[in-house]
C-alpha positions in Angstrom: 14.4 -48.3 3.4 12.5 -48.7 6.7 9.6 -46.3 6.5 7.7 -45.1 9.5 4.2 -44.1 8.5 1.7 -42.4 10.8 -2.0 -42.5 9.8 -1.2 -45.9 8.2 -4.8 -47.1 8.6 -6.3 -44.1 6.9 -7.6 -43.7 3.3 -4.2 -42.5 1.9 -2.1 -44.4 4.5 -3.5 -47.8 3.5 -2.6 -47.4 -0.1 0.8 -45.9 0.7 1.6 -49.0 2.9 0.6 -51.3 0.1 2.7 -49.5 -2.6 5.7 -49.1 -0.3 5.8 -52.8 0.5 5.5 -53.7 -3.2 8.5 -51.5 -3.8 10.6 -53.4 -1.4 10.5 -51.0 1.6 9.9 -52.2 5.1 7.1 -50.4 6.9 6.7 -49.5 10.6 3.0 -48.5 11.0 2.0 -46.2 13.8 -1.6 -46.3 15.1 -3.6 -45.4 18.2 -5.5 -48.7 17.9 -3.1 -51.1 19.6 -5.2 -54.1 18.4 -4.9 -53.2 14.7 -2.6 -55.4 12.6 -1.6 -54.3 9.0 -0.2 -57.3 7.0 3.5 -57.0 6.3 4.1 -54.1 8.8 5.7 -53.8 12.1 3.1 -52.2 14.4 4.0 -49.5 16.9 1.7 -47.4 19.1 1.2 -43.7 18.2 1.9 -42.0 21.5 3.2 -38.7 22.8 6.7 -40.1 22.5 6.7 -42.3 19.3 9.5 -44.8 19.0 11.3 -44.2 15.7 14.3 -46.4 16.4 15.7 -48.0 13.2 13.6 -45.9 10.8 15.2 -44.3 7.8 12.3 -42.1 6.8 9.1 -40.8 8.4 5.9 -40.1 6.5 3.6 -38.2 8.8 -0.1 -38.4 7.7 -2.0 -38.6 11.0 -4.6 -36.0 11.7 -8.3 -35.4 12.4 -10.4 -35.4 9.2 -11.4 -31.9 8.0 -14.7 -33.3 6.7 -17.8 -32.6 8.6 -19.4 -29.7 10.6 -16.7 -27.4 12.0 -17.8 -27.0 15.6 -15.5 -25.3 18.0 -14.5 -28.8 19.3 -14.0 -30.1 15.8 -11.7 -27.2 14.8 -9.7 -27.8 18.0 -9.2 -31.4 17.1 -8.2 -30.5 13.6 -5.6 -28.1 14.8 -4.3 -30.0 17.8 -4.0 -33.4 16.0 -1.7 -31.7 13.4 0.2 -29.2 15.4 0.7 -31.1 18.6 1.1 -34.4 16.9 3.8 -33.0 14.6 5.5 -31.4 17.6 5.7 -34.7 19.4 7.1 -36.4 16.3 9.7 -33.8 15.8 10.8 -33.9 19.5 11.3 -37.7 19.1 13.4 -37.1 15.9 15.5 -34.4 17.5 16.2 -36.6 20.6 17.7 -39.4 18.5 21.5 -40.0 18.1 20.8 -41.3 14.6 17.6 -39.6 13.4 15.8 -40.6 10.2 17.1 -39.1 6.9 13.9 -37.5 5.9 10.6 -36.4 7.3 7.7 -36.0 4.8 5.2 -34.2 6.8 1.6 -33.8 5.7 0.2 -30.4 5.1 -2.6 -29.0 2.9 -3.3 -26.5 0.1 -5.5 -24.8 2.7 -2.2 -23.1 3.5 -2.9 -20.7 0.6 -6.4 -19.7 1.6 -8.9 -18.2 -0.8 -6.9 -16.7 -3.7 -9.3 -16.3 -6.6 -7.5 -16.4 -10.0 -4.0 -16.3 -8.7 -1.7 -19.2 -9.7 -0.2 -20.7 -6.6 3.1 -22.4 -6.3 5.3 -23.5 -3.4 6.8 -20.0 -3.2 3.4 -18.3 -2.8 2.9 -16.8 0.7 0.3 -18.2 3.1 -3.3 -17.0 3.0 -5.7 -16.3 5.8 -8.4 -18.3 7.5 -8.6 -21.3 9.9 -7.0 -23.9 7.6 -4.3 -21.4 6.4 -3.4 -20.6 10.0 -3.5 -24.2 11.0 -1.3 -25.3 8.0 1.2 -22.6 8.7 1.6 -23.6 12.4 1.7 -27.3 11.4 4.5 -26.7 8.9 6.5 -24.6 11.4 6.5 -27.5 13.8 7.8 -29.9 11.1 10.6 -27.6 10.1 12.0 -27.8 13.7 13.4 -31.2 12.8 16.9 -29.8 12.8 19.0 -32.7 11.6 16.6 -34.2 9.0 15.6 -33.2 5.5 12.0 -32.0 5.7 9.4 -32.1 3.0 6.0 -30.3 3.5 3.5 -32.3 1.5 0.7 -29.8 0.7 -2.1 -32.1 -0.3 -5.0 -31.0 -2.5 -8.4 -32.8 -3.1 -7.5 -36.5 -3.3 -9.5 -38.7 -5.7 -9.5 -42.4 -5.1 -11.6 -45.5 -5.1 -14.2 -45.6 -2.3 -12.7 -42.8 -0.4 -11.4 -39.3 -0.4 -13.5 -36.6 -2.2 -15.3 -39.2 -4.3 -16.6 -41.0 -1.3 -19.5 -38.6 -0.6 -19.6 -37.1 -4.2 -20.0 -40.2 -6.4 -23.2 -41.5 -4.8 -24.8 -38.0 -4.9 -24.0 -37.6 -8.6 -25.2 -41.1 -9.4 -28.6 -40.1 -8.2 -28.5 -37.1 -10.6 -28.5 -34.6 -7.8 -24.9 -33.3 -8.3 -24.1 -29.9 -9.7 -21.9 -26.8 -9.4 -21.5 -25.0 -6.1 -22.5 -21.3 -6.1 -21.1 -19.7 -9.3 -19.0 -22.7 -10.1 -16.1 -20.4 -11.0 -13.9 -21.2 -8.1 -10.8 -23.2 -8.8 -10.5 -26.7 -7.5 -7.1 -28.4 -7.2 -7.0 -32.2 -7.1 -4.8 -35.2 -7.4 -5.3 -38.9 -8.2 -4.6 -41.1 -5.2 -2.0 -43.1 -7.2 -0.1 -39.9 -8.1 -0.3 -38.8 -4.5 1.3 -42.0 -3.3 4.0 -41.9 -6.0 4.8 -38.3 -5.2 5.1 -39.1 -1.5 7.6 -41.8 -2.1 9.4 -39.6 -4.7 9.9 -37.1 -1.9 11.4 -39.8 0.3 13.7 -41.1 -2.3 14.8 -37.9 -4.1 17.4 -36.1 -2.0 16.9 -32.8 -3.8 13.3 -32.5 -2.7 12.9 -30.4 0.5 10.6 -27.8 1.8 7.0 -27.2 0.4 5.8 -29.7 -2.2 2.4 -29.2 -3.8 0.6 -32.6 -4.1 -1.7 -31.4 -6.8 -2.2 -32.3 -10.5 -0.8 -29.9 -13.0 -4.3 -29.0 -14.4 -6.6 -27.6 -11.8 -10.2 -27.0 -12.9 -13.1 -24.7 -12.0 -15.8 -26.2 -9.9 -18.2 -26.1 -12.8 -15.9 -28.2 -15.0 -15.2 -30.6 -12.1 -18.9 -31.3 -11.6 -19.6 -31.6 -15.4 -16.7 -34.0 -15.8 -17.7 -36.1 -12.8 -21.3 -36.3 -14.0 -20.2 -37.3 -17.5 -17.9 -40.0 -16.1 -21.0 -41.4 -14.3 -23.3 -40.7 -17.3 -25.6 -38.5 -15.3 -26.8 -35.0 -15.6 -25.4 -32.2 -13.4 -27.8 -29.3 -13.8 -28.7 -28.6 -10.2 -26.8 -25.7 -8.8 -26.1 -25.5 -5.0 -26.4 -21.9 -3.8 -23.9 -20.5 -1.4 -26.6 -19.9 1.3 -27.5 -23.6 1.3 -24.0 -24.4 2.7 -24.5 -22.3 5.9 -25.4 -25.3 8.0 -21.8 -26.6 7.4 -20.5 -23.6 9.4 -16.9 -22.5 8.5 -16.3 -25.7 6.5 -18.4 -24.2 3.7 -15.5 -21.9 2.9 -13.5 -24.9 1.8 -16.2 -25.5 -0.9 -16.5 -21.9 -1.9 -12.9 -20.8 -1.8 -10.7 -20.7 -5.0 -7.3 -22.4 -5.0 -5.5 -22.6 -8.3 -2.5 -24.7 -7.1 0.3 -25.8 -9.4 3.0 -28.5 -8.7 6.0 -26.4 -9.6 8.5 -28.3 -7.5 7.4 -31.7 -8.6 7.6 -30.6 -12.3 11.0 -29.1 -11.8 12.3 -32.2 -10.1 11.1 -34.4 -13.0 8.2 -36.1 -11.4 5.8 -37.5 -14.0 2.1 -37.5 -13.3 0.2 -40.5 -14.5 -3.1 -38.6 -14.3 -2.4 -34.9 -15.1 -6.0 -34.3 -16.4 -9.3 -34.7 -14.6 -11.2 -36.6 -17.3 -8.8 -39.6 -17.5 -8.4 -39.6 -13.8 -12.1 -39.9 -13.1 -12.6 -42.5 -15.9 -9.8 -44.6 -14.3 -11.5 -44.4 -10.9 -15.1 -44.7 -11.9 -14.8 -47.0 -14.9 
């Protein structure tokens, strides 16, 4: 298949391109950096009217990173890059005489908001808050692709080599300064990068997958267990607890560290997708050696 991938130069996008090419797919990579070249890919500019001619599938990953201080301008970039970017992509799809067969559109488990002990599946209703509202609007834009199968890839905390959540966390824990956040009782949902890539391509290739798809490992953990397991993988202590008040300088982003999301990949399991890394310990050992 010919896969169009937006966000192809990002942390997830780079690995997705590599795996897709190894599987024999052709890749059309979209980027705002017109001087960028990705080996093995046809490069096209990411514009307000993206050219999707000849593409069999679209994987839409482009968007402003949610990491960092959420100023008013930052929140506007987070929302606009997702909502307006998806709107432009869908308009391009709907204008085509022969549109792509499938659109796998990135979303996030932020859709569910802070839900405490509740087990969250794809059929759970949206929550409240900035990311929940943004994710809901983002998904609604994707679902306007009228003649194309649409998959809404709700991504959890992605763990990978030299990037994702482990990028800032691993160096901190190596110094022995890591530890639980607040009570440590909040649920954290996560996924190994390789499983995320495999699930994304599974969504492209499996015609029965449509609508919301939780990109989350089947065994979420509490924050306290996550920090303890990460510290053990690095052979470091993790006894320093970060109080909730210490996160106030992060503004609204602190809620993403304090909120509880116990997300389960019900659709992936029902459709027969097999996770290589369903449990946190083996996933971290694989990534951190």
